[in-house]
C-alpha positions as CSV (number, residue, x, y, z in Angstrom):
1,X,0.0,0.0,0.0
2,X,1.1,3.6,-0.7
3,X,2.6,5.0,2.5
4,X,0.6,8.2,2.1
5,X,-2.7,6.3,1.8
6,X,-1.7,4.2,4.8
7,X,-1.6,7.4,6.9
8,X,-5.2,8.2,5.8
9,X,-6.3,4.6,6.6
10,X,-4.9,4.8,10.1
11,X,-6.3,8.3,10.6
12,X,-9.8,7.1,9.9
13,X,-9.7,4.1,12.2
14,X,-8.1,6.1,15.0
15,X,-10.6,9.0,14.8
16,X,-13.5,6.6,14.6
17,X,-12.1,4.7,17.6
18,X,-12.2,1.4,15.8
19,X,-9.8,-1.4,16.3
20,X,-7.2,-1.9,13.6
21,X,-8.4,-5.6,13.5
22,X,-11.8,-4.6,12.1
23,X,-13.0,-6.1,8.8
24,X,-13.0,-3.5,6.1
25,X,-14.7,-3.5,2.7
26,X,-14.4,-0.6,0.2
27,X,-17.2,0.2,-2.2
28,X,-19.7,-1.7,0.0
29,X,-22.7,-2.7,-2.2
30,X,-26.3,-2.2,-1.2
31,X,-28.8,-3.8,-3.6
32,X,-31.8,-1.9,-4.6
33,X,-33.9,-3.9,-7.1
34,X,-31.5,-4.9,-9.8
35,X,-29.0,-2.1,-9.0
36,X,-26.1,-2.0,-6.6
37,X,-25.6,1.4,-4.8
38,X,-22.1,1.8,-3.3
39,X,-21.1,3.2,0.1
40,X,-17.4,4.2,0.2
41,X,-16.4,2.2,3.2
42,X,-17.9,-0.4,5.5
43,X,-16.1,-1.3,8.7
44,X,-17.3,-4.4,10.6
45,X,-16.1,-4.9,14.2
46,X,-17.9,-7.0,16.8
47,X,-21.5,-5.9,17.0
48,X,-21.2,-2.7,14.9
49,X,-21.2,-2.0,11.2
50,X,-19.8,1.5,10.4
51,X,-20.7,3.0,7.1
52,X,-18.6,5.8,5.8
53,X,-19.1,8.2,2.9
54,X,-16.0,10.2,1.9
55,X,-16.4,13.5,0.0
56,X,-14.5,16.7,-0.4
57,X,-17.3,18.9,1.0
58,X,-19.8,17.4,3.4
59,X,-23.2,18.8,2.5
60,X,-26.8,18.0,3.0
61,X,-27.0,15.7,0.0
62,X,-24.2,13.5,1.4
63,X,-26.0,13.3,4.8
64,X,-29.3,12.4,3.2
65,X,-27.7,9.8,0.9
66,X,-26.0,7.8,3.6
67,X,-29.0,8.1,5.9
68,X,-31.3,6.8,3.1
69,X,-29.0,4.0,2.0
70,X,-28.6,2.7,5.6
71,X,-32.3,1.9,5.6
72,X,-32.0,-0.2,2.4
73,X,-29.4,-2.6,3.8
74,X,-30.5,-6.2,3.8
75,X,-31.2,-7.1,7.4
76,X,-30.2,-10.7,6.7
77,X,-26.7,-9.4,5.8
78,X,-26.3,-7.1,8.8
79,X,-28.2,-9.2,11.2
80,X,-28.4,-7.7,14.7
81,X,-25.4,-5.4,14.2
82,X,-25.7,-1.8,15.2
83,X,-25.4,0.6,12.2
84,X,-23.1,3.6,12.6
85,X,-23.2,6.3,10.0
86,X,-20.2,8.6,9.2
87,X,-19.6,11.3,6.6
88,X,-15.9,12.3,6.2
89,X,-14.5,15.2,4.2
90,X,-12.4,18.3,4.1
91,X,-15.1,20.9,4.8
92,X,-18.4,21.1,6.8
93,X,-21.0,23.8,7.1
94,X,-22.7,24.6,10.4
95,X,-26.2,23.9,9.0
96,X,-25.0,20.6,7.6
97,X,-23.7,19.6,11.1
98,X,-27.1,20.4,12.5
99,X,-28.8,18.1,10.0
100,X,-26.3,15.4,10.7
101,X,-26.9,15.6,14.4
102,X,-30.7,15.3,13.9
103,X,-30.3,12.2,11.7
104,X,-27.7,10.5,13.8
105,X,-24.9,10.8,11.3
106,X,-21.4,11.5,12.6
107,X,-19.1,13.9,10.7
108,X,-15.3,13.7,10.5
109,X,-13.0,16.2,9.0
110,X,-9.9,14.9,7.2
111,X,-6.9,17.3,7.1
112,X,-6.3,18.6,3.5
113,X,-2.8,17.2,3.5
114,X,-4.2,13.7,4.0
115,X,-7.3,14.2,1.8
116,X,-5.2,15.0,-1.2
117,X,-4.1,11.4,-1.4
118,X,-7.7,10.3,-1.7
119,X,-8.9,12.8,-4.4
120,X,-7.1,11.1,-7.3
121,X,-8.8,7.8,-6.6
122,X,-12.4,8.9,-6.0
123,X,-14.8,9.3,-8.9
124,X,-18.2,10.9,-9.2
125,X,-19.9,7.5,-9.7
126,X,-18.3,6.1,-6.6
127,X,-17.3,3.0,-8.5
128,X,-13.6,3.5,-7.7
129,X,-13.5,4.0,-3.9
130,X,-10.5,5.7,-2.4
131,X,-8.9,2.4,-1.3
132,X,-10.1,0.1,-4.1
133,X,-6.5,-1.4,-4.1
134,X,-7.6,-3.3,-1.0
135,X,-10.3,-5.1,-3.0
136,X,-7.7,-5.7,-5.7
137,X,-5.4,-7.3,-3.2
138,X,-3.6,-10.6,-3.5
139,X,-6.0,-13.0,-5.2
140,X,-3.9,-16.0,-4.2
141,X,-2.9,-17.0,-0.7
142,X,0.4,-18.2,-2.2
143,X,1.4,-14.8,-3.6
144,X,4.6,-13.5,-2.0
145,X,3.1,-10.9,0.4
146,X,0.1,-13.1,1.3
147,X,2.3,-16.0,2.1
148,X,4.4,-13.9,4.5
149,X,1.3,-13.2,6.4
150,X,0.2,-16.8,6.4
151,X,3.6,-18.1,7.5
152,X,3.8,-15.6,10.3
153,X,0.6,-17.2,11.7
154,X,1.7,-20.7,11.0
155,X,5.1,-20.4,12.7
156,X,4.3,-17.9,15.5
157,X,1.6,-16.8,17.8
158,X,0.7,-13.2,16.7
159,X,-1.8,-11.5,18.9
160,X,-3.4,-9.2,16.3
161,X,-3.2,-7.9,12.7
162,X,-0.8,-5.1,13.6
163,X,1.8,-7.4,15.1
164,X,1.7,-9.5,11.9
165,X,2.2,-6.4,9.8
166,X,5.2,-5.3,11.8
167,X,6.7,-8.7,11.8
168,X,6.4,-9.4,8.1
169,X,6.9,-5.8,6.8
170,X,3.7,-6.2,4.8
171,X,1.6,-3.0,4.9
172,X,-1.2,-2.9,7.5
173,X,-3.9,-2.6,4.7
174,X,-2.8,-5.7,2.9
175,X,-2.3,-7.7,6.1
176,X,-5.8,-6.7,7.2
177,X,-7.2,-7.8,3.8
178,X,-5.4,-11.2,3.8
179,X,-6.2,-12.1,7.4
180,X,-9.9,-11.4,7.0
181,X,-9.9,-13.4,3.7
182,X,-8.4,-16.3,5.7
183,X,-10.9,-15.9,8.4
184,X,-13.8,-15.8,6.0
185,X,-12.5,-19.0,4.4
186,X,-12.4,-20.8,7.8
187,X,-8.7,-21.3,7.7
188,X,-7.8,-19.1,10.7
189,X,-9.5,-18.0,13.9
190,X,-9.0,-14.8,15.8
191,X,-10.1,-16.2,19.1
192,X,-7.4,-15.6,21.7
193,X,-4.9,-14.4,19.1
194,X,-4.5,-15.4,15.5
195,X,-4.0,-19.1,14.7
196,X,-4.5,-21.6,11.9
197,X,-7.5,-23.8,12.7
198,X,-7.5,-25.9,9.5
199,X,-4.0,-26.6,8.3
200,X,-5.3,-29.3,5.9
201,X,-7.6,-26.8,4.2
202,X,-4.8,-24.3,3.9
203,X,-2.4,-26.8,2.4
204,X,-5.1,-27.9,0.0
205,X,-5.4,-24.3,-1.3
206,X,-1.6,-24.1,-1.6
207,X,-1.5,-27.4,-3.6
208,X,-4.2,-26.1,-5.9
209,X,-2.8,-22.6,-6.4
210,X,0.9,-23.4,-6.6
211,X,1.7,-27.0,-7.4
212,X,5.5,-27.2,-7.3
213,X,5.6,-29.2,-10.5
214,X,4.4,-26.1,-12.3
215,X,7.9,-24.6,-11.7
216,X,9.8,-27.7,-12.7
217,X,12.5,-27.2,-15.3
218,X,13.7,-30.8,-15.6
219,X,14.5,-34.0,-13.7
220,X,18.1,-35.4,-13.8
221,X,19.0,-38.9,-13.0
222,X,22.3,-39.1,-11.1
223,X,24.5,-41.9,-9.9
224,X,24.5,-40.7,-6.3
225,X,23.2,-43.4,-3.9
226,X,21.4,-40.9,-1.7
227,X,19.9,-37.4,-1.8
228,X,22.4,-36.5,1.0
229,X,25.3,-37.3,-1.3
230,X,23.7,-35.5,-4.2
231,X,23.0,-32.4,-2.2
232,X,26.5,-32.2,-0.7
233,X,28.4,-32.6,-4.0
234,X,26.1,-30.4,-6.1
235,X,26.3,-27.6,-3.5
236,X,30.1,-27.9,-3.4
237,X,30.4,-27.4,-7.1
238,X,27.9,-24.6,-7.5
239,X,29.4,-22.7,-4.6
240,X,32.9,-22.9,-6.2
241,X,31.4,-21.7,-9.5
242,X,29.5,-18.9,-7.9
243,X,26.2,-20.0,-9.3
244,X,22.9,-19.0,-7.6
245,X,20.9,-21.9,-6.2
246,X,18.9,-23.0,-3.2
247,X,17.8,-26.4,-2.1
248,X,14.2,-26.7,-1.1
249,X,11.4,-29.1,0.0
250,X,12.7,-32.3,1.7
251,X,16.2,-31.3,0.8
252,X,16.2,-28.3,3.0
253,X,13.5,-29.2,5.6
254,X,15.9,-31.5,7.4
255,X,18.1,-28.5,8.2
256,X,15.1,-26.9,10.0
257,X,14.6,-30.0,12.1
258,X,12.2,-32.0,10.0
259,X,12.3,-35.8,10.7
260,X,11.0,-36.6,7.2
261,X,13.6,-37.0,4.5
262,X,13.5,-38.4,1.0
263,X,16.8,-40.1,0.0
264,X,15.7,-40.9,-3.5
265,X,15.1,-37.3,-4.7
266,X,16.8,-33.9,-4.2
267,X,15.0,-30.6,-4.9
268,X,16.8,-27.5,-6.1
269,X,16.0,-24.0,-7.3
270,X,18.0,-22.6,-10.2
271,X,17.1,-18.9,-10.6
272,X,19.0,-18.7,-13.9
273,X,17.9,-21.4,-16.3
274,X,21.0,-20.8,-18.4
275,X,23.0,-22.5,-15.6
276,X,21.2,-25.8,-16.3
277,X,24.1,-27.0,-18.3
278,X,26.2,-27.1,-15.2
279,X,23.5,-29.2,-13.4
280,X,23.3,-31.5,-16.4
281,X,27.0,-32.5,-15.8
282,X,25.7,-34.6,-13.0
283,X,23.3,-36.5,-15.3
284,X,23.7,-40.2,-15.9
285,X,21.1,-41.5,-18.3
286,X,21.2,-45.1,-17.2
287,X,21.8,-44.3,-13.5
288,X,19.4,-45.6,-10.9
289,X,20.5,-43.3,-8.2
290,X,19.0,-40.2,-6.7
291,X,16.9,-38.0,-8.9
292,X,17.6,-34.2,-8.9
293,X,14.5,-32.1,-9.6
294,X,15.3,-28.7,-10.9
295,X,12.9,-25.7,-10.5
296,X,12.9,-22.1,-11.6
297,X,11.5,-19.8,-8.9
298,X,8.7,-17.3,-9.8
299,X,9.9,-15.0,-6.9
300,X,13.1,-13.9,-5.4
301,X,14.1,-16.8,-3.2
302,X,17.8,-15.9,-3.0
303,X,17.4,-12.8,-0.9
304,X,16.1,-14.7,2.1
305,X,18.0,-18.0,1.6
306,X,20.6,-19.1,4.1
307,X,23.8,-21.1,4.2
308,X,23.6,-24.2,6.4
309,X,26.7,-26.4,6.7
310,X,28.0,-25.1,3.3
311,X,24.6,-25.7,1.5
312,X,22.3,-22.9,0.5
313,X,18.7,-23.5,1.3
314,X,15.4,-21.6,1.1
315,X,14.1,-19.8,4.2
316,X,11.6,-21.6,6.4
317,X,8.5,-20.0,5.0
318,X,9.4,-20.8,1.4
319,X,10.2,-24.3,2.5
320,X,6.8,-24.9,4.0
321,X,5.2,-23.4,0.8
322,X,7.1,-25.7,-1.5
323,X,6.4,-28.8,0.6
324,X,2.7,-28.0,0.6
325,X,2.8,-27.8,-3.1
326,X,4.3,-31.3,-3.5
327,X,1.1,-33.2,-2.9
328,X,0.2,-35.5,-0.1
329,X,3.8,-36.6,0.6
330,X,4.9,-33.0,0.8
331,X,2.0,-31.9,3.0
332,X,2.9,-34.4,5.7
333,X,6.4,-33.0,5.7
334,X,5.1,-29.4,5.7
335,X,3.0,-30.2,8.8
336,X,6.0,-31.7,10.5
337,X,8.0,-28.6,9.7
338,X,5.3,-26.4,11.2
339,X,5.3,-28.5,14.3
340,X,9.0,-28.3,14.6
341,X,8.9,-24.5,14.3
342,X,7.1,-24.4,17.7
343,X,3.5,-24.0,16.5
């Protein structure tokens, strides 16, 4: 999220005295017949639904609009939640404030320096709400930013959304979006802190979204008797040649304490496919030894990779992601790795 917009986002929640962990939806639709009318922002927290209209100048029309729309909300959607109405903008007339008070609509003034970051995103039709990038957030839980958030919950015990944002470096807005998406999917629970309540469901999503075989470049047959021998020798040569690589899946999980190891297969990322010729030098067509599966990463796995006993491996979060994308065998190992991480 743009840092300037992040300031506006925090300002609104703070001034409205709403928890940062609230569920937020921009361009909230209210169906009237066959038409959807949109309210800029809906904030759901505990037993209250706060509806917010954002406009440059708060006038009588804005007050009447949100007041009228609030009476058209489907009661089955809102349930027993209390409806709170807010109009936010740069300017407010005294007569408008009087009307707002009579109709039970709160008003909030946004400092001009903050409001300028909203103006370029708002449109007269209200189709593009000021923070529509939240709705256009990561569509996949396995996207790079989303997985950082998921992994922080898998391997730790964060108390709230803000702590996850600080730990991962993912902006608060994105973190909020991702966590509520996970909660709506029944994958996590926010009771007594954030935690994964259905690991199998999570890993099923990972396997469907990002099967590791989709990144496979090739499989090489080697004459090494075990994966351990293969990993040690390949790492030694690639280190001396200065070639970027990182072992993953079962080949790196053991370094993080996993008790599940496959000695018939080694798994390696090769960021530069042009280096495959070096890898091919270990190929033995008729060999019946360890298979070396070579993958090309779709993200920067080198930056967070680490050296362990002279072997470069992916970080813990990437390791869990890759194992979960290997099918049933990998998911068992991924669960083991999560357990070993102290979860």
